C-alpha positions as CSV (number, residue, x, y, z in Angstrom):
1,M,70.2,46.8,-38.8
2,W,74.3,47.5,-39.7
3,P,74.4,51.7,-38.9
4,S,77.8,52.4,-40.5
5,G,77.1,52.5,-44.3
6,I,77.8,54.0,-47.7
7,W,75.8,57.0,-47.0
8,A,77.3,57.6,-43.1
9,F,80.2,57.7,-44.5
10,I,79.7,60.1,-47.1
11,E,77.1,62.3,-45.4
12,R,79.3,62.6,-42.0
13,R,82.9,65.0,-43.4
14,P,85.3,65.8,-41.2
15,V,87.1,68.9,-41.0
16,S,90.7,67.9,-41.7
17,M,92.1,65.4,-44.0
18,S,94.1,63.6,-40.7
19,A,89.9,63.3,-39.5
20,F,88.8,61.9,-42.3
21,L,91.9,59.7,-42.4
22,A,90.7,58.3,-38.9
23,T,87.6,57.9,-39.4
24,A,88.0,56.2,-43.0
25,R,90.2,53.1,-40.5
26,A,87.8,53.1,-38.0
27,R,85.2,52.5,-40.7
28,A,87.5,50.5,-42.3
29,R,87.9,48.7,-39.2
30,R,83.9,48.2,-37.8
31,L,83.6,46.6,-42.1
32,K,86.2,44.0,-41.0
33,S,85.0,42.9,-38.0
34,E,81.1,42.9,-39.3
35,T,82.6,40.6,-42.4
36,Y,84.1,38.3,-39.4
37,A,81.3,38.6,-37.8
38,L,78.8,37.1,-40.4
39,Y,81.5,34.9,-41.7
40,L,81.1,33.6,-38.3
41,A,77.1,33.6,-38.6
42,Y,77.0,31.6,-41.3
43,R,78.1,29.0,-39.7
44,D,75.6,28.9,-36.7
45,P,73.1,26.3,-38.1
46,R,70.1,28.8,-37.1
47,V,70.6,31.5,-39.7
48,P,68.3,30.4,-42.8
49,W,69.5,29.3,-46.0
50,Y,68.8,32.4,-48.1
51,A,70.5,34.1,-45.4
52,K,73.4,31.4,-46.1
53,L,73.8,32.0,-49.7
54,V,73.7,35.3,-49.4
55,A,76.3,35.8,-46.4
56,A,78.2,33.5,-47.8
57,C,79.1,35.3,-51.3
58,V,79.2,38.1,-49.6
59,V,82.3,36.8,-47.1
60,G,83.6,34.7,-50.8
61,Y,84.5,37.5,-52.9
62,A,85.2,40.2,-49.4
63,F,87.7,37.4,-48.4
64,S,89.3,36.5,-51.3
65,P,92.0,38.1,-52.1
66,I,91.0,38.6,-55.8
67,D,88.2,41.2,-56.4
68,L,86.0,40.7,-59.7
69,I,86.3,44.6,-60.5
70,P,91.0,44.7,-60.2
71,D,91.9,47.6,-58.7
72,F,93.8,49.1,-61.7
73,I,91.4,50.0,-62.6
74,P,89.8,53.5,-62.8
75,V,86.9,54.3,-60.2
76,L,85.8,50.5,-61.1
77,G,88.6,48.5,-59.6
78,Y,87.5,50.5,-56.1
79,L,83.8,50.3,-56.1
80,D,83.7,47.0,-55.8
81,D,85.1,47.3,-52.4
82,L,83.2,50.4,-51.8
83,V,79.5,50.0,-52.6
84,L,79.3,46.2,-53.3
85,I,80.8,44.3,-49.9
86,P,79.0,47.5,-47.6
87,A,75.5,46.1,-49.3
88,G,75.9,43.1,-49.1
89,I,76.2,42.7,-45.5
90,A,73.5,45.2,-45.0
91,L,71.4,43.4,-46.6
92,A,72.7,40.2,-45.2
93,L,72.6,41.3,-42.1
94,R,68.8,42.2,-42.3
95,M,68.0,37.9,-42.6
96,I,69.6,36.7,-39.9
97,P,68.6,37.1,-36.8
98,P,69.7,39.7,-34.3
99,E,70.6,36.9,-31.7
100,V,72.7,35.5,-33.9
101,M,74.5,38.5,-34.9
102,A,75.0,39.2,-31.5
103,E,77.0,36.7,-30.2
104,C,78.6,36.4,-33.8
105,R,79.3,39.7,-34.0
106,E,81.2,39.0,-30.0
107,R,82.9,36.3,-31.0
108,A,84.9,38.4,-33.9
109,R,85.9,41.2,-31.7
110,A,87.3,38.0,-29.9
111,A,89.1,36.4,-32.5
112,E,92.4,37.8,-34.3
113,G,92.3,36.8,-37.8
114,R,90.4,36.0,-40.3
115,P,89.9,32.7,-43.2
116,A,91.7,32.3,-45.8
117,N,89.0,31.5,-48.7
118,W,91.0,30.8,-51.8
119,A,86.9,28.6,-52.7
120,A,86.3,32.5,-54.2
121,A,89.3,33.1,-55.4
122,V,89.1,30.4,-57.7
123,V,85.4,31.4,-58.9
124,I,87.1,34.5,-59.8
125,I,89.8,33.3,-62.0
126,A,87.3,31.1,-63.8
127,I,85.3,33.8,-64.5
128,W,88.1,36.1,-65.4
129,L,89.6,33.3,-67.7
130,G,86.0,32.3,-69.0
131,L,85.9,36.1,-69.8
132,A,89.6,36.2,-71.2
133,A,88.6,33.1,-73.5
134,L,84.7,34.4,-74.6
135,A,87.1,37.7,-75.2
136,V,89.4,35.6,-78.1
137,L,86.8,34.1,-79.3
138,A,84.9,37.2,-80.5
139,V,88.3,38.6,-81.7
140,T,89.3,35.1,-83.5
141,K,85.9,35.5,-85.2
142,A,85.8,39.1,-86.5
143,L,88.7,38.2,-87.7
144,K,87.7,35.5,-89.6
């Protein structure tokens, strides 16, 4: 199980702002490492197909350069980064065999880069374009 979930982050309250920022940076690094380990596990043949599906969605969204909810939208913009990604990782980790995840975590620590997932960016752009098209259709029907 993933020990550094969102509730663990909320429950631990550092004494000073610098301690809070140091804790947040450490958790962000751990989240990034865990996401890359999940990417490696997705490619492992020992992982069941349903775990691969969840892992692919989570990793694709986490590594996508475009968010489903843009960060400039107050509160909701960061909500997906703070809740959806950790929850998705936790769900995927429950589905992946522990020995596979242990190997992938070691490989993730040894690796330096992260994969670029432009396919996920294309999907998210398509969703936004589809929503924009629906909004235009709704406005044109309302004006007629």
